[in-house]
Structures are given as C-alpha cells and as structure tokens.
LOGUSE-841401 format. One record per residue: residue number from 1; residue in one letter; chain; x, y, z of N, C-alpha, C, CB in turn. Coordinates in steps of 0.2 Angstrom, whole numbers, plus 2048, in hexadecimal, padded with zeros to 3 digits. Glycine has a CB too. Layout:
<atoms>
{atom NUM "a" "A" {X Y Z} {X Y Z} {X Y Z} {X Y Z}}
...
</atoms>
This chain:
<atoms>
{atom 1 "m" "A" {7ED 7F7 85D} {7ED 7F2 858} {7F3 7F3 854} {7E7 7F4 853}}
{atom 2 "e" "A" {7F6 7EE 852} {7FC 7ED 84E} {7FA 7EA 847} {802 7EA 851}}
{atom 3 "g" "A" {7FE 7EA 842} {7FD 7E7 83C} {803 7E5 838} {7F9 7EB 837}}
{atom 4 "a" "A" {803 7E1 833} {809 7E0 82F} {806 7DE 828} {80C 7D9 832}}
{atom 5 "i" "A" {80B 7DF 823} {80A 7DD 81C} {80F 7D9 81A} {809 7E4 818}}
{atom 6 "l" "A" {80D 7D3 817} {812 7CE 815} {811 7CD 80E} {811 7C7 819}}
{atom 7 "h" "A" {817 7CC 80A} {816 7CA 803} {81A 7C4 801} {819 7D1 7FF}}
{atom 8 "t" "A" {817 7C0 7FD} {81B 7BA 7FB} {818 7B8 7F4} {81A 7B4 800}}
{atom 9 "n" "A" {81D 7B5 7F0} {81B 7B3 7EA} {818 7AC 7EA} {820 7B3 7E5}}
{atom 10 "s" "A" {818 7A9 7F0} {815 7A2 7F1} {80E 7A2 7F4} {81A 79E 7F5}}
{atom 11 "n" "A" {809 7A0 7F0} {802 79F 7F3} {802 79A 7F9} {7FD 79E 7EE}}
{atom 12 "k" "A" {806 795 7F8} {806 790 7FD} {809 793 804} {80B 78A 7FB}}
{atom 13 "d" "A" {80E 797 804} {811 79A 80A} {80C 79F 80D} {818 79D 808}}
{atom 14 "l" "A" {809 7A3 808} {804 7A8 80B} {7FE 7A4 80E} {802 7AC 805}}
{atom 15 "d" "A" {7FC 79F 80B} {7F6 79B 80E} {7F8 798 815} {7F4 796 80A}}
{atom 16 "l" "A" {7FE 796 816} {801 793 81C} {801 799 821} {808 790 81B}}
{atom 17 "i" "A" {803 79E 81F} {804 7A4 824} {7FD 7A6 826} {807 7AA 821}}
{atom 18 "l" "A" {7F8 7A6 822} {7F1 7A8 823} {7EE 7A3 828} {7ED 7A9 81D}}
{atom 19 "q" "A" {7EF 79D 827} {7ED 797 82B} {7EF 798 832} {7EE 790 828}}
{atom 20 "l" "A" {7F6 79A 833} {7F9 79B 839} {7F6 7A1 83D} {801 79C 838}}
{atom 21 "a" "A" {7F5 7A6 839} {7F2 7AC 83C} {7EB 7AA 83F} {7F1 7B2 837}}
{atom 22 "e" "A" {7E7 7A6 83B} {7E0 7A4 83D} {7E1 7A0 844} {7DD 7A0 838}}
{atom 23 "k" "A" {7E5 79C 844} {7E6 797 84A} {7E8 79B 850} {7EB 792 849}}
{atom 24 "l" "A" {7EC 7A1 84F} {7EE 7A5 854} {7E9 7AA 856} {7F5 7A9 852}}
{atom 25 "g" "A" {7E3 7AB 852} {7DE 7B0 854} {7E0 7B6 851} {7DD 7B0 85B}}
{atom 26 "i" "A" {7E4 7B7 84C} {7E6 7BD 849} {7E2 7BE 843} {7ED 7BD 847}}
{atom 27 "s" "A" {7DE 7C4 842} {7DB 7C5 83C} {7DF 7C6 836} {7D5 7CB 83D}}
{atom 28 "s" "A" {7DE 7C4 830} {7E2 7C4 82A} {7DE 7C5 824} {7E7 7BF 82A}}
{atom 29 "k" "A" {7E1 7C7 81F} {7DD 7C8 819} {7E2 7C7 813} {7D9 7CE 818}}
{atom 30 "k" "A" {7E0 7C3 80E} {7E4 7C2 808} {7E2 7C8 803} {7E4 7BB 805}}
{atom 31 "l" "A" {7E7 7CC 801} {7E6 7D2 7FD} {7E7 7D0 7F5} {7EA 7D8 7FF}}
{atom 32 "s" "A" {7E3 7D3 7F1} {7E4 7D2 7EA} {7E9 7D7 7E8} {7DD 7D3 7E6}}
{atom 33 "k" "A" {7EC 7D6 7E2} {7F1 7DA 7DF} {7EE 7E1 7DF} {7F3 7D8 7D8}}
{atom 34 "k" "A" {7E8 7E2 7DD} {7E5 7E9 7DD} {7E5 7EC 7E4} {7DE 7E9 7DA}}
{atom 35 "e" "A" {7E3 7E8 7E9} {7E3 7EB 7EF} {7E9 7ED 7F2} {7DF 7E6 7F4}}
{atom 36 "m" "A" {7EF 7E9 7F0} {7F5 7EB 7F2} {7F8 7F1 7EF} {7FA 7E5 7F0}}
{atom 37 "e" "A" {7F6 7F2 7E8} {7F8 7F8 7E5} {7F4 7FE 7E8} {7F6 7F7 7DD}}
{atom 38 "d" "A" {7EE 7FD 7EA} {7EA 803 7ED} {7ED 805 7F3} {7E3 800 7EE}}
{atom 39 "w" "A" {7EF 800 7F7} {7F2 801 7FE} {7F9 805 7FD} {7F3 7FA 802}}
{atom 40 "g" "A" {7FD 803 7F8} {803 806 7F7} {802 80D 7F4} {807 802 7F1}}
{atom 41 "l" "A" {7FD 80E 7F0} {7FC 815 7EE} {7F9 819 7F4} {7F6 815 7E8}}
{atom 42 "a" "A" {7F5 817 7F8} {7F2 81B 7FE} {7F8 81C 802} {7ED 817 801}}
{atom 43 "n" "A" {7FC 818 803} {802 819 808} {807 81E 805} {806 812 809}}
{atom 44 "a" "A" {808 81E 7FF} {80C 823 7FB} {809 82A 7FC} {80D 821 7F4}}
{atom 45 "i" "A" {802 82A 7FB} {7FF 831 7FC} {800 833 803} {7F7 830 7FA}}
{atom 46 "t" "A" {7FF 82F 808} {7FF 831 80F} {806 834 810} {7FD 82B 813}}
{atom 47 "k" "A" {80B 830 80E} {812 832 80F} {814 839 80C} {817 82D 80D}}
{atom 48 "g" "A" {811 83A 806} {813 840 802} {80F 846 804} {812 83E 7FB}}
{atom 49 "k" "A" {80A 845 808} {805 84A 80A} {808 850 80E} {7FF 848 80D}}
{atom 50 "t" "A" {808 856 80C} {80C 85B 810} {807 860 813} {811 85F 80B}}
{atom 51 "n" "A" {800 860 811} {7FB 865 813} {7FD 86C 811} {7FA 864 81A}}
{atom 52 "e" "A" {801 86D 80C} {803 873 809} {800 874 803} {80B 874 809}}
{atom 53 "y" "A" {7FE 87B 801} {7FB 87C 7FB} {800 87C 7F5} {7F7 883 7FB}}
{atom 54 "v" "A" {7FE 879 7F0} {803 879 7EA} {7FF 87C 7E4} {805 871 7E8}}
{atom 55 "d" "A" {802 881 7E1} {7FF 884 7DB} {7FF 880 7D5} {802 88B 7DA}}
{atom 56 "t" "A" {7F9 87E 7D3} {7F8 879 7CD} {7FC 87B 7C7} {7F1 878 7CC}}
{atom 57 "e" "A" {7FC 881 7C5} {7FF 884 7BF} {806 883 7C0} {7FD 88B 7BE}}
{atom 58 "s" "A" {809 886 7C5} {811 885 7C6} {813 87E 7C6} {813 889 7CC}}
{atom 59 "f" "A" {80F 87A 7CA} {811 873 7CA} {811 86F 7C3} {80C 86F 7CE}}
{atom 60 "l" "A" {80C 871 7BF} {80B 86E 7B8} {811 871 7B4} {805 86F 7B5}}
{atom 61 "t" "A" {813 877 7B5} {818 87A 7B1} {81F 877 7B3} {818 882 7B2}}
{atom 62 "e" "A" {820 876 7B9} {826 872 7BB} {826 86B 7B8} {826 872 7C3}}
{atom 63 "l" "A" {821 868 7B8} {821 861 7B5} {823 861 7AE} {81A 85E 7B6}}
{atom 64 "q" "A" {820 866 7AA} {821 866 7A3} {828 868 7A2} {81D 86B 7A0}}
{atom 65 "n" "A" {82B 86C 7A6} {832 86E 7A5} {837 869 7A7} {834 874 7AA}}
{atom 66 "d" "A" {835 864 7AB} {83A 85E 7AC} {83A 859 7A7} {837 85B 7B2}}
{atom 67 "r" "A" {837 85A 7A1} {837 855 79C} {83D 855 798} {831 856 797}}
</atoms>
C-alpha cells in the first residue's frame, strides 16, 4: 500500500483530483483542517519519539531556564 498527501488552496482543483482518483479506482478522502492538524501532530510525535526515559523534573527545569 502506498499513500500521498496533497495540499491546495483551491477547492476546485482538489475536487478535480478527487474525481480523477475515483475514476482510477484510487481511494481518497478530503480532510478537514482539524484532521490535517491532527495528522501533523501525530507525525511530529512519531518522528520525535526516542523510546528513552526523560526525567520530568529536569526537563521542566531546563524549559524554565531557557526563558
């Protein structure tokens, strides 16, 4: 399975792409702004995940010192 994410400011162009996908038998879904934000956040979390323990107190102290 492969996937793609497209972004445009033109609803007309996006609708055309979705129609083309349907004609080609490609499943597609128009995402809301909230869904795009959720996907971006989930992607950032996944990329930043290190599986290493981080001490909460030292992390918060470091954040406060950076002000």
